[in-house]
Backbone atoms as SQL, in Angstrom:
CREATE TABLE atoms (id INTEGER PRIMARY KEY, chain TEXT, resi INTEGER, resn TEXT, atom TEXT, x REAL, y REAL, z REAL);
INSERT INTO atoms VALUES
  (1, 'A', 1, 'MET', 'N', 0.839, -1.176, 0.000),
  (2, 'A', 1, 'MET', 'CA', 0.000, 0.000, 0.000),
  (3, 'A', 1, 'MET', 'C', 0.883, 1.238, 0.000),
  (4, 'A', 2, 'GLY', 'N', 0.263, 2.343, -0.496),
  (5, 'A', 2, 'GLY', 'CA', 0.986, 3.600, -0.532),
  (6, 'A', 2, 'GLY', 'C', 1.059, 4.235, 0.844),
  (7, 'A', 3, 'ARG', 'N', 1.942, 5.161, 0.931),
  (8, 'A', 3, 'ARG', 'CA', 2.091, 5.861, 2.204),
  (9, 'A', 3, 'ARG', 'C', 0.993, 6.894, 2.349),
  (10, 'A', 4, 'PRO', 'N', 0.443, 7.086, 3.551),
  (11, 'A', 4, 'PRO', 'CA', -0.618, 8.068, 3.741),
  (12, 'A', 4, 'PRO', 'C', -0.145, 9.503, 3.523),
  (13, 'A', 5, 'ASP', 'N', 1.141, 9.751, 3.623),
  (14, 'A', 5, 'ASP', 'CA', 1.660, 11.114, 3.449),
  (15, 'A', 5, 'ASP', 'C', 2.405, 11.268, 2.125),
  (16, 'A', 6, 'ALA', 'N', 2.010, 10.496, 1.097),
  (17, 'A', 6, 'ALA', 'CA', 2.716, 10.519, -0.185),
  (18, 'A', 6, 'ALA', 'C', 2.553, 11.849, -0.903),
  (19, 'A', 7, 'PHE', 'N', 1.430, 12.541, -0.698),
  (20, 'A', 7, 'PHE', 'CA', 1.202, 13.826, -1.349),
  (21, 'A', 7, 'PHE', 'C', 1.017, 14.903, -0.295),
  (22, 'A', 8, 'THR', 'N', 1.546, 16.047, -0.588),
  (23, 'A', 8, 'THR', 'CA', 1.377, 17.176, 0.327),
  (24, 'A', 8, 'THR', 'C', -0.017, 17.754, 0.154),
  (25, 'A', 9, 'GLU', 'N', -0.446, 18.523, 1.125),
  (26, 'A', 9, 'GLU', 'CA', -1.753, 19.172, 1.031),
  (27, 'A', 9, 'GLU', 'C', -1.803, 20.097, -0.171),
  (28, 'A', 10, 'GLU', 'N', -0.692, 20.759, -0.482),
  (29, 'A', 10, 'GLU', 'CA', -0.639, 21.655, -1.636),
  (30, 'A', 10, 'GLU', 'C', -0.806, 20.872, -2.941),
  (31, 'A', 11, 'ALA', 'N', -0.170, 19.693, -3.016),
  (32, 'A', 11, 'ALA', 'CA', -0.272, 18.866, -4.231),
  (33, 'A', 11, 'ALA', 'C', -1.705, 18.349, -4.401),
  (34, 'A', 12, 'ILE', 'N', -2.319, 17.943, -3.296),
  (35, 'A', 12, 'ILE', 'CA', -3.704, 17.473, -3.352),
  (36, 'A', 12, 'ILE', 'C', -4.623, 18.599, -3.790),
  (37, 'A', 13, 'TYR', 'N', -4.428, 19.793, -3.244),
  (38, 'A', 13, 'TYR', 'CA', -5.245, 20.949, -3.612),
  (39, 'A', 13, 'TYR', 'C', -5.057, 21.275, -5.095),
  (40, 'A', 14, 'ALA', 'N', -3.820, 21.229, -5.569),
  (41, 'A', 14, 'ALA', 'CA', -3.540, 21.523, -6.978),
  (42, 'A', 14, 'ALA', 'C', -4.212, 20.487, -7.882),
  (43, 'A', 15, 'ALA', 'N', -4.168, 19.216, -7.502),
  (44, 'A', 15, 'ALA', 'CA', -4.789, 18.160, -8.303),
  (45, 'A', 15, 'ALA', 'C', -6.310, 18.314, -8.326),
  (46, 'A', 16, 'GLU', 'N', -6.903, 18.632, -7.189),
  (47, 'A', 16, 'GLU', 'CA', -8.351, 18.833, -7.128),
  (48, 'A', 16, 'GLU', 'C', -8.773, 20.039, -7.948),
  (49, 'A', 17, 'THR', 'N', -7.982, 21.110, -7.886),
  (50, 'A', 17, 'THR', 'CA', -8.269, 22.314, -8.672),
  (51, 'A', 17, 'THR', 'C', -8.180, 22.004, -10.164),
  (52, 'A', 18, 'PHE', 'N', -7.129, 21.270, -10.553),
  (53, 'A', 18, 'PHE', 'CA', -6.967, 20.892, -11.948),
  (54, 'A', 18, 'PHE', 'C', -8.143, 20.030, -12.414),
  (55, 'A', 19, 'ALA', 'N', -8.534, 19.056, -11.596),
  (56, 'A', 19, 'ALA', 'CA', -9.649, 18.173, -11.957),
  (57, 'A', 19, 'ALA', 'C', -10.937, 18.975, -12.123),
  (58, 'A', 20, 'GLY', 'N', -11.174, 19.948, -11.253),
  (59, 'A', 20, 'GLY', 'CA', -12.366, 20.784, -11.362),
  (60, 'A', 20, 'GLY', 'C', -12.362, 21.598, -12.641),
  (61, 'A', 21, 'GLN', 'N', -11.223, 22.185, -12.977),
  (62, 'A', 21, 'GLN', 'CA', -11.119, 22.974, -14.211),
  (63, 'A', 21, 'GLN', 'C', -11.258, 22.084, -15.448),
  (64, 'A', 22, 'ALA', 'N', -10.637, 20.911, -15.392),
  (65, 'A', 22, 'ALA', 'CA', -10.723, 19.989, -16.539),
  (66, 'A', 22, 'ALA', 'C', -12.170, 19.554, -16.767),
  (67, 'A', 23, 'SER', 'N', -12.914, 19.298, -15.697),
  (68, 'A', 23, 'SER', 'CA', -14.301, 18.866, -15.869),
  (69, 'A', 23, 'SER', 'C', -15.154, 19.980, -16.458),
  (70, 'A', 24, 'LYS', 'N', -14.824, 21.231, -16.167),
  (71, 'A', 24, 'LYS', 'CA', -15.563, 22.358, -16.751),
  (72, 'A', 24, 'LYS', 'C', -15.331, 22.451, -18.251),
  (73, 'A', 25, 'ILE', 'N', -14.179, 21.997, -18.699),
  (74, 'A', 25, 'ILE', 'CA', -13.857, 22.029, -20.128),
  (75, 'A', 25, 'ILE', 'C', -14.437, 20.804, -20.838),
  (76, 'A', 26, 'ILE', 'N', -14.326, 19.655, -20.202),
  (77, 'A', 26, 'ILE', 'CA', -14.742, 18.405, -20.830),
  (78, 'A', 26, 'ILE', 'C', -16.261, 18.305, -20.924),
  (79, 'A', 27, 'ARG', 'N', -16.977, 18.753, -19.918),
  (80, 'A', 27, 'ARG', 'CA', -18.440, 18.630, -19.910),
  (81, 'A', 27, 'ARG', 'C', -19.081, 19.257, -21.147),
  (82, 'A', 28, 'PRO', 'N', -18.765, 20.507, -21.513),
  (83, 'A', 28, 'PRO', 'CA', -19.375, 21.074, -22.733),
  (84, 'A', 28, 'PRO', 'C', -18.954, 20.336, -24.005),
  (85, 'A', 29, 'ALA', 'N', -17.719, 19.852, -24.044),
  (86, 'A', 29, 'ALA', 'CA', -17.262, 19.114, -25.227),
  (87, 'A', 29, 'ALA', 'C', -18.071, 17.831, -25.389),
  (88, 'A', 30, 'LEU', 'N', -18.352, 17.168, -24.285),
  (89, 'A', 30, 'LEU', 'CA', -19.171, 15.961, -24.348),
  (90, 'A', 30, 'LEU', 'C', -20.597, 16.282, -24.777),
  (91, 'A', 31, 'ARG', 'N', -21.145, 17.381, -24.304),
  (92, 'A', 31, 'ARG', 'CA', -22.498, 17.787, -24.691),
  (93, 'A', 31, 'ARG', 'C', -22.558, 18.103, -26.184),
  (94, 'A', 32, 'ILE', 'N', -21.535, 18.778, -26.687),
  (95, 'A', 32, 'ILE', 'CA', -21.491, 19.097, -28.121),
  (96, 'A', 32, 'ILE', 'C', -21.459, 17.809, -28.943),
  (97, 'A', 33, 'ALA', 'N', -20.646, 16.844, -28.531),
  (98, 'A', 33, 'ALA', 'CA', -20.576, 15.563, -29.240),
  (99, 'A', 33, 'ALA', 'C', -21.919, 14.850, -29.198),
  (100, 'A', 34, 'GLU', 'N', -22.597, 14.911, -28.053),
  (101, 'A', 34, 'GLU', 'CA', -23.910, 14.292, -27.913),
  (102, 'A', 34, 'GLU', 'C', -24.926, 14.954, -28.855),
  (103, 'A', 35, 'PHE', 'N', -24.920, 16.284, -28.911),
  (104, 'A', 35, 'PHE', 'CA', -25.842, 17.004, -29.795),
  (105, 'A', 35, 'PHE', 'C', -25.548, 16.703, -31.264),
  (106, 'A', 36, 'LYS', 'N', -24.271, 16.544, -31.589),
  (107, 'A', 36, 'LYS', 'CA', -23.895, 16.214, -32.966),
  (108, 'A', 36, 'LYS', 'C', -24.451, 14.843, -33.340),
  (109, 'A', 37, 'ASP', 'N', -24.349, 13.884, -32.438),
  (110, 'A', 37, 'ASP', 'CA', -24.898, 12.551, -32.695),
  (111, 'A', 37, 'ASP', 'C', -26.410, 12.596, -32.879),
  (112, 'A', 38, 'VAL', 'N', -27.081, 13.368, -32.041),
  (113, 'A', 38, 'VAL', 'CA', -28.541, 13.495, -32.144),
  (114, 'A', 38, 'VAL', 'C', -28.904, 14.118, -33.491),
  (115, 'A', 39, 'ALA', 'N', -28.184, 15.153, -33.899),
  (116, 'A', 39, 'ALA', 'CA', -28.470, 15.817, -35.176),
  (117, 'A', 39, 'ALA', 'C', -28.272, 14.852, -36.343),
  (118, 'A', 40, 'GLU', 'N', -27.202, 14.064, -36.302),
  (119, 'A', 40, 'GLU', 'CA', -26.952, 13.098, -37.378),
  (120, 'A', 40, 'GLU', 'C', -28.051, 12.037, -37.419),
  (121, 'A', 41, 'ASN', 'N', -28.485, 11.575, -36.249),
  (122, 'A', 41, 'ASN', 'CA', -29.561, 10.582, -36.194),
  (123, 'A', 41, 'ASN', 'C', -30.870, 11.154, -36.728),
  (124, 'A', 42, 'LEU', 'N', -31.161, 12.408, -36.410),
  (125, 'A', 42, 'LEU', 'CA', -32.388, 13.039, -36.899),
  (126, 'A', 42, 'LEU', 'C', -32.346, 13.216, -38.415),
  (127, 'A', 43, 'GLN', 'N', -31.181, 13.588, -38.942),
  (128, 'A', 43, 'GLN', 'CA', -31.052, 13.736, -40.391),
  (129, 'A', 43, 'GLN', 'C', -31.248, 12.398, -41.091),
  (130, 'A', 44, 'ALA', 'N', -30.690, 11.333, -40.532),
  (131, 'A', 44, 'ALA', 'CA', -30.849, 10.005, -41.127),
  (132, 'A', 44, 'ALA', 'C', -32.313, 9.579, -41.065),
  (133, 'A', 45, 'ALA', 'N', -32.966, 9.842, -39.939),
  (134, 'A', 45, 'ALA', 'CA', -34.384, 9.479, -39.805),
  (135, 'A', 45, 'ALA', 'C', -35.235, 10.242, -40.811),
  (136, 'A', 46, 'LEU', 'N', -34.921, 11.504, -41.020),
  (137, 'A', 46, 'LEU', 'CA', -35.671, 12.301, -41.988),
  (138, 'A', 46, 'LEU', 'C', -35.463, 11.771, -43.404),
  (139, 'A', 47, 'ALA', 'N', -34.240, 11.385, -43.732),
  (140, 'A', 47, 'ALA', 'CA', -33.973, 10.823, -45.061),
  (141, 'A', 47, 'ALA', 'C', -34.730, 9.509, -45.243),
  (142, 'A', 48, 'HIS', 'N', -34.728, 8.667, -44.216),
  (143, 'A', 48, 'HIS', 'CA', -35.455, 7.398, -44.305),
  (144, 'A', 48, 'HIS', 'C', -36.950, 7.639, -44.449),
  (145, 'A', 49, 'ARG', 'N', -37.459, 8.597, -43.688),
  (146, 'A', 49, 'ARG', 'CA', -38.893, 8.889, -43.738),
  (147, 'A', 49, 'ARG', 'C', -39.281, 9.381, -45.129),
  (148, 'A', 50, 'THR', 'N', -38.437, 10.186, -45.735),
  (149, 'A', 50, 'THR', 'CA', -38.719, 10.700, -47.074),
  (150, 'A', 50, 'THR', 'C', -38.787, 9.562, -48.085),
  (151, 'A', 51, 'VAL', 'N', -37.851, 8.643, -48.012),
  (152, 'A', 51, 'VAL', 'CA', -37.845, 7.507, -48.942),
  (153, 'A', 51, 'VAL', 'C', -39.063, 6.625, -48.704),
  (154, 'A', 52, 'ILE', 'N', -39.402, 6.395, -47.439),
  (155, 'A', 52, 'ILE', 'CA', -40.578, 5.575, -47.128),
  (156, 'A', 52, 'ILE', 'C', -41.844, 6.250, -47.650),
  (157, 'A', 53, 'ASP', 'N', -41.968, 7.555, -47.425),
  (158, 'A', 53, 'ASP', 'CA', -43.156, 8.270, -47.911),
  (159, 'A', 53, 'ASP', 'C', -43.243, 8.234, -49.435),
  (160, 'A', 54, 'THR', 'N', -42.120, 8.372, -50.096),
  (161, 'A', 54, 'THR', 'CA', -42.104, 8.310, -51.560),
  (162, 'A', 54, 'THR', 'C', -42.531, 6.927, -52.027),
  (163, 'A', 55, 'ALA', 'N', -41.997, 5.893, -51.383),
  (164, 'A', 55, 'ALA', 'CA', -42.367, 4.521, -51.746),
  (165, 'A', 55, 'ALA', 'C', -43.853, 4.277, -51.503),
  (166, 'A', 56, 'LEU', 'N', -44.375, 4.817, -50.423),
  (167, 'A', 56, 'LEU', 'CA', -45.813, 4.670, -50.163),
  (168, 'A', 56, 'LEU', 'C', -46.630, 5.308, -51.284),
  (169, 'A', 57, 'GLY', 'N', -46.190, 6.465, -51.742),
  (170, 'A', 57, 'GLY', 'CA', -46.875, 7.113, -52.859),
  (171, 'A', 57, 'GLY', 'C', -46.853, 6.256, -54.109),
  (172, 'A', 58, 'VAL', 'N', -45.714, 5.617, -54.374),
  (173, 'A', 58, 'VAL', 'CA', -45.599, 4.737, -55.538),
  (174, 'A', 58, 'VAL', 'C', -46.558, 3.553, -55.401),
  (175, 'A', 59, 'VAL', 'N', -46.551, 2.930, -54.222),
  (176, 'A', 59, 'VAL', 'CA', -47.412, 1.767, -53.993),
  (177, 'A', 59, 'VAL', 'C', -48.882, 2.182, -54.090),
  (178, 'A', 60, 'MET', 'N', -49.216, 3.335, -53.551),
  (179, 'A', 60, 'MET', 'CA', -50.595, 3.828, -53.627),
  (180, 'A', 60, 'MET', 'C', -51.016, 4.014, -55.087),
  (181, 'A', 61, 'ALA', 'N', -50.133, 4.620, -55.879),
  (182, 'A', 61, 'ALA', 'CA', -50.466, 4.886, -57.283),
  (183, 'A', 61, 'ALA', 'C', -50.549, 3.597, -58.094),
  (184, 'A', 62, 'GLN', 'N', -49.612, 2.694, -57.875),
  (185, 'A', 62, 'GLN', 'CA', -49.591, 1.456, -58.663),
  (186, 'A', 62, 'GLN', 'C', -50.735, 0.519, -58.314),
  (187, 'A', 63, 'ASN', 'N', -51.179, 0.539, -57.067),
  (188, 'A', 63, 'ASN', 'CA', -52.197, -0.404, -56.613),
  (189, 'A', 63, 'ASN', 'C', -53.567, 0.239, -56.409),
  (190, 'A', 64, 'HIS', 'N', -53.651, 1.532, -56.671),
  (191, 'A', 64, 'HIS', 'CA', -54.904, 2.264, -56.481),
  (192, 'A', 64, 'HIS', 'C', -55.463, 2.016, -55.075),
  (193, 'A', 65, 'ARG', 'N', -54.610, 2.183, -54.094),
  (194, 'A', 65, 'ARG', 'CA', -54.965, 1.958, -52.689),
  (195, 'A', 65, 'ARG', 'C', -54.702, 3.212, -51.883),
  (196, 'A', 66, 'GLY', 'N', -55.253, 3.243, -50.685),
  (197, 'A', 66, 'GLY', 'CA', -55.030, 4.340, -49.769),
  (198, 'A', 66, 'GLY', 'C', -53.725, 4.166, -48.995),
  (199, 'A', 67, 'HIS', 'N', -53.455, 5.141, -48.158),
  (200, 'A', 67, 'HIS', 'CA', -52.208, 5.158, -47.388),
  (201, 'A', 67, 'HIS', 'C', -52.052, 3.931, -46.495),
  (202, 'A', 68, 'ASN', 'N', -53.115, 3.587, -45.758),
  (203, 'A', 68, 'ASN', 'CA', -53.024, 2.452, -44.834),
  (204, 'A', 68, 'ASN', 'C', -52.775, 1.139, -45.569),
  (205, 'A', 69, 'ALA', 'N', -53.462, 0.943, -46.684),
  (206, 'A', 69, 'ALA', 'CA', -53.267, -0.286, -47.460),
  (207, 'A', 69, 'ALA', 'C', -51.863, -0.327, -48.047),
  (208, 'A', 70, 'ALA', 'N', -51.389, 0.806, -48.542),
  (209, 'A', 70, 'ALA', 'CA', -50.032, 0.860, -49.099),
  (210, 'A', 70, 'ALA', 'C', -48.993, 0.580, -48.014),
  (211, 'A', 71, 'SER', 'N', -49.230, 1.092, -46.817),
  (212, 'A', 71, 'SER', 'CA', -48.319, 0.828, -45.692),
  (213, 'A', 71, 'SER', 'C', -48.265, -0.660, -45.391),
  (214, 'A', 72, 'ALA', 'N', -49.427, -1.292, -45.387),
  (215, 'A', 72, 'ALA', 'CA', -49.478, -2.728, -45.120),
  (216, 'A', 72, 'ALA', 'C', -48.750, -3.515, -46.204),
  (217, 'A', 73, 'ILE', 'N', -48.930, -3.122, -47.454),
  (218, 'A', 73, 'ILE', 'CA', -48.262, -3.792, -48.575),
  (219, 'A', 73, 'ILE', 'C', -46.757, -3.668, -48.434),
  (220, 'A', 74, 'LEU', 'N', -46.284, -2.458, -48.141),
  (221, 'A', 74, 'LEU', 'CA', -44.841, -2.226, -48.015),
  (222, 'A', 74, 'LEU', 'C', -44.271, -2.991, -46.823),
  (223, 'A', 75, 'ARG', 'N', -44.997, -3.013, -45.701),
  (224, 'A', 75, 'ARG', 'CA', -44.535, -3.751, -44.521),
  (225, 'A', 75, 'ARG', 'C', -44.464, -5.253, -44.810),
  (226, 'A', 76, 'ARG', 'N', -45.475, -5.777, -45.495),
  (227, 'A', 76, 'ARG', 'CA', -45.469, -7.203, -45.843),
  (228, 'A', 76, 'ARG', 'C', -44.309, -7.532, -46.784),
  (229, 'A', 77, 'ALA', 'N', -44.058, -6.661, -47.742),
  (230, 'A', 77, 'ALA', 'CA', -42.950, -6.885, -48.675),
  (231, 'A', 77, 'ALA', 'C', -41.612, -6.897, -47.929),
  (232, 'A', 78, 'ALA', 'N', -41.439, -5.977, -46.994),
  (233, 'A', 78, 'ALA', 'CA', -40.200, -5.928, -46.207),
  (234, 'A', 78, 'ALA', 'C', -40.061, -7.189, -45.360),
  (235, 'A', 79, 'SER', 'N', -41.158, -7.601, -44.759),
  (236, 'A', 79, 'SER', 'CA', -41.140, -8.791, -43.913),
  (237, 'A', 79, 'SER', 'C', -40.848, -10.045, -44.737),
  (238, 'A', 80, 'ALA', 'N', -41.477, -10.160, -45.898),
  (239, 'A', 80, 'ALA', 'CA', -41.276, -11.338, -46.751),
  (240, 'A', 80, 'ALA', 'C', -39.837, -11.441, -47.234),
  (241, 'A', 81, 'ARG', 'N', -39.201, -10.292, -47.438),
  (242, 'A', 81, 'ARG', 'CA', -37.810, -10.272, -47.903),
  (243, 'A', 81, 'ARG', 'C', -36.813, -10.218, -46.743),
  (244, 'A', 82, 'ASN', 'N', -37.350, -10.121, -45.527),
  (245, 'A', 82, 'ASN', 'CA', -36.530, -10.046, -44.323),
  (246, 'A', 82, 'ASN', 'C', -35.543, -8.869, -44.393),
  (247, 'A', 83, 'VAL', 'N', -36.067, -7.715, -44.787),
  (248, 'A', 83, 'VAL', 'CA', -35.268, -6.491, -44.839),
  (249, 'A', 83, 'VAL', 'C', -35.989, -5.408, -44.051),
  (250, 'A', 84, 'ARG', 'N', -35.257, -4.372, -43.731),
  (251, 'A', 84, 'ARG', 'CA', -35.868, -3.243, -43.029),
  (252, 'A', 84, 'ARG', 'C', -36.837, -2.527, -43.959),
  (253, 'A', 85, 'LEU', 'N', -37.823, -1.889, -43.348),
  (254, 'A', 85, 'LEU', 'CA', -38.827, -1.160, -44.116),
  (255, 'A', 85, 'LEU', 'C', -38.166, -0.118, -45.005),
  (256, 'A', 86, 'ARG', 'N', -37.194, 0.606, -44.465),
  (257, 'A', 86, 'ARG', 'CA', -36.531, 1.658, -45.254),
  (258, 'A', 86, 'ARG', 'C', -35.809, 1.078, -46.462),
  (259, 'A', 87, 'ASP', 'N', -35.261, -0.147, -46.329),
  (260, 'A', 87, 'ASP', 'CA', -34.570, -0.762, -47.464),
  (261, 'A', 87, 'ASP', 'C', -35.556, -1.251, -48.519),
  (262, 'A', 88, 'ALA', 'N', -36.688, -1.773, -48.084),
  (263, 'A', 88, 'ALA', 'CA', -37.727, -2.159, -49.042),
  (264, 'A', 88, 'ALA', 'C', -38.241, -0.925, -49.767),
  (265, 'A', 89, 'ALA', 'N', -38.424, 0.162, -49.016),
  (266, 'A', 89, 'ALA', 'CA', -38.885, 1.412, -49.629),
  (267, 'A', 89, 'ALA', 'C', -37.859, 1.926, -50.631),
  (268, 'A', 90, 'ALA', 'N', -36.596, 1.835, -50.275),
  (269, 'A', 90, 'ALA', 'CA', -35.541, 2.290, -51.192),
  (270, 'A', 90, 'ALA', 'C', -35.554, 1.485, -52.480),
  (271, 'A', 91, 'SER', 'N', -35.836, 0.188, -52.385),
  (272, 'A', 91, 'SER', 'CA', -35.921, -0.650, -53.585),
  (273, 'A', 91, 'SER', 'C', -37.086, -0.229, -54.470),
  (274, 'A', 92, 'VAL', 'N', -38.213, 0.086, -53.844),
  (275, 'A', 92, 'VAL', 'CA', -39.384, 0.540, -54.609),
  (276, 'A', 92, 'VAL', 'C', -39.058, 1.839, -55.336),
  (277, 'A', 93, 'VAL', 'N', -38.463, 2.780, -54.618),
  (278, 'A', 93, 'VAL', 'CA', -38.137, 4.079, -55.221),
  (279, 'A', 93, 'VAL', 'C', -37.121, 3.898, -56.345),
  (280, 'A', 94, 'ALA', 'N', -36.119, 3.064, -56.120),
  (281, 'A', 94, 'ALA', 'CA', -35.104, 2.835, -57.150),
  (282, 'A', 94, 'ALA', 'C', -35.705, 2.175, -58.381),
  (283, 'A', 95, 'SER', 'N', -36.711, 1.335, -58.182),
  (284, 'A', 95, 'SER', 'CA', -37.305, 0.631, -59.325),
  (285, 'A', 95, 'SER', 'C', -38.093, 1.552, -60.245),
  (286, 'A', 96, 'VAL', 'N', -38.566, 2.670, -59.724),
  (287, 'A', 96, 'VAL', 'CA', -39.358, 3.577, -60.565),
  (288, 'A', 96, 'VAL', 'C', -38.608, 4.859, -60.922),
  (289, 'A', 97, 'SER', 'N', -37.392, 4.987, -60.457),
  (290, 'A', 97, 'SER', 'CA', -36.634, 6.205, -60.763),
  (291, 'A', 97, 'SER', 'C', -35.404, 5.852, -61.581),
  (292, 'A', 98, 'ARG', 'N', -34.792, 6.867, -62.114),
  (293, 'A', 98, 'ARG', 'CA', -33.565, 6.666, -62.874),
  (294, 'A', 98, 'ARG', 'C', -32.360, 6.563, -61.955),
  (295, 'A', 99, 'GLN', 'N', -32.544, 6.886, -60.701),
  (296, 'A', 99, 'GLN', 'CA', -31.437, 6.843, -59.750),
  (297, 'A', 99, 'GLN', 'C', -31.198, 5.421, -59.291),
  (298, 'A', 100, 'SER', 'N', -29.936, 5.024, -59.258),
  (299, 'A', 100, 'SER', 'CA', -29.618, 3.710, -58.721),
  (300, 'A', 100, 'SER', 'C', -29.539, 3.760, -57.205),
  (301, 'A', 101, 'ASP', 'N', -29.341, 4.954, -56.650),
  (302, 'A', 101, 'ASP', 'CA', -29.240, 5.127, -55.195),
  (303, 'A', 101, 'ASP', 'C', -30.343, 6.077, -54.741),
  (304, 'A', 102, 'PRO', 'N', -31.423, 5.561, -54.143),
  (305, 'A', 102, 'PRO', 'CA', -32.524, 6.433, -53.734),
  (306, 'A', 102, 'PRO', 'C', -32.169, 7.346, -52.574),
  (307, 'A', 103, 'TRP', 'N', -31.056, 7.089, -51.912),
  (308, 'A', 103, 'TRP', 'CA', -30.647, 7.941, -50.783),
  (309, 'A', 103, 'TRP', 'C', -29.935, 9.193, -51.287),
  (310, 'A', 104, 'ARG', 'N', -29.517, 9.191, -52.547),
  (311, 'A', 104, 'ARG', 'CA', -28.786, 10.327, -53.106),
  (312, 'A', 104, 'ARG', 'C', -29.773, 11.338, -53.651),
  (313, 'A', 105, 'VAL', 'N', -29.623, 12.569, -53.253),
  (314, 'A', 105, 'VAL', 'CA', -30.516, 13.627, -53.710),
  (315, 'A', 105, 'VAL', 'C', -29.832, 14.353, -54.857),
  (316, 'A', 106, 'GLU', 'N', -30.514, 14.379, -55.987),
  (317, 'A', 106, 'GLU', 'CA', -29.968, 15.068, -57.154),
  (318, 'A', 106, 'GLU', 'C', -30.104, 16.572, -56.959),
  (319, 'A', 107, 'PRO', 'N', -29.047, 17.337, -57.251),
  (320, 'A', 107, 'PRO', 'CA', -29.175, 18.791, -57.118),
  (321, 'A', 107, 'PRO', 'C', -30.085, 19.358, -58.203),
  (322, 'A', 108, 'LEU', 'N', -30.783, 20.405, -57.860),
  (323, 'A', 108, 'LEU', 'CA', -31.628, 21.072, -58.838),
  (324, 'A', 108, 'LEU', 'C', -30.743, 21.796, -59.832),
  (325, 'A', 109, 'THR', 'N', -31.069, 21.719, -61.099),
  (326, 'A', 109, 'THR', 'CA', -30.300, 22.431, -62.101),
  (327, 'A', 109, 'THR', 'C', -30.909, 23.800, -62.283),
  (328, 'A', 110, 'SER', 'N', -30.068, 24.772, -62.412),
  (329, 'A', 110, 'SER', 'CA', -30.582, 26.130, -62.589),
  (330, 'A', 110, 'SER', 'C', -31.013, 26.323, -64.038),
  (331, 'A', 111, 'ARG', 'N', -32.096, 27.029, -64.214),
  (332, 'A', 111, 'ARG', 'CA', -32.605, 27.270, -65.560),
  (333, 'A', 111, 'ARG', 'C', -31.854, 28.457, -66.153),
  (334, 'A', 112, 'GLN', 'N', -31.488, 28.317, -67.376),
  (335, 'A', 112, 'GLN', 'CA', -30.787, 29.377, -68.083),
  (336, 'A', 112, 'GLN', 'C', -31.818, 30.342, -68.678),
  (337, 'A', 113, 'PRO', 'N', -31.642, 31.648, -68.480),
  (338, 'A', 113, 'PRO', 'CA', -32.587, 32.588, -69.086),
  (339, 'A', 113, 'PRO', 'C', -32.475, 32.547, -70.606),
  (340, 'A', 114, 'ARG', 'N', -33.595, 32.758, -71.277),
  (341, 'A', 114, 'ARG', 'CA', -33.608, 32.743, -72.744),
  (342, 'A', 114, 'ARG', 'C', -33.363, 34.100, -73.298);
């Protein structure tokens, strides 16, 4: 075991002061990292929701069904293929679009004045 008098009171005070200051710096950095993760997760969820909604529109149009029926069709298709709903939706969107990657958003082209 260590000696009970291994550190002076001044050294202990300095270490405690340093630890207090370090925690004041680290705490906001951790919060920023946490907020960044939340923002990235929200952006991914929004992208998935957009693809799912687009796929629902396709299923509704192709099957002449309402939203609830299209949702059931898409869920059954995902379940039958053992894939996530968002991946089944992405396949539907890719099948009716020229894009091979439904997650990629094409930039709008600016119109040239005549």
